[in-house]
C-alpha positions, 0 to 999 in steps of 0.5 A: 059417672059419679055415684053417691055413697052413704054411711051410717053408724051409731056412737053411744056414750057409755060413761054416765057414772050416775050423775051424768055431766054434773061436772067435768070430772063426773063422767067417763068419756067411754063410748061405743061405735057400731055400724050394722052387725059389725063388732063394736069399737070401744072408744074414749078420748085421749088419756090427756083429755081424761080418756081411757087409754085401753080404748081407741080415741077419735084421733087414733081412728082418724089416723087409722082411716087415713092409713087404711084408705091409703093402703087399700087404694095402694093395693088396688093400684098395684094389682092394676099395675102388675106390681105383686105386693106380698106384704104391707105394714104402716106405722102412721103418725099424726101431729095435732096442735091443741090451742089455748081455747081447748080446741085443736086440729091436726096439722099433718099426718105421715104414713110410713108404709113398708111394702114387700114386693115379689121382684126387685123390678117392681120396686120403682113402680111400687114406690111411685104408686103411693103418690097416686094412692094419696090422690085417690084416697077418699079420706086424704082428699077430705082432710085439710092438712097434708098427708105425707108418705115415707115409703120403704120397699123390700123384696121378698117372696 
């Protein structure tokens, strides 16, 4: 049985410095992102594109979406498989190529999850489940570039 899920949010430009887009350097790239009653996310463009480095840019948010989607599927699959995860941290990286025209695209993302499991006997299955998580992740299935994984499993409590 398939199900349809719909999502909504509001992106509002807040970077009008008084003259709108009268020139390329005349406006800020600042904006807010909000969904429902959740806290706003302060957004901008990457500093390479005249953005505010203190705000999240769309490229970082794409990376965050891939990383968090993978983590959530991974934790789900581990719970189903009896793999007890006690810690998870990912230092995701992405490569984007900018073209001469000014357009660009991501060419790959690498997730680097460091997972802590409670028992050494779970390490093999813990590593294995990353592949299944990638196959299940809604965001990874929606992009047109590879999402790679370099996983590390530690044993803890």
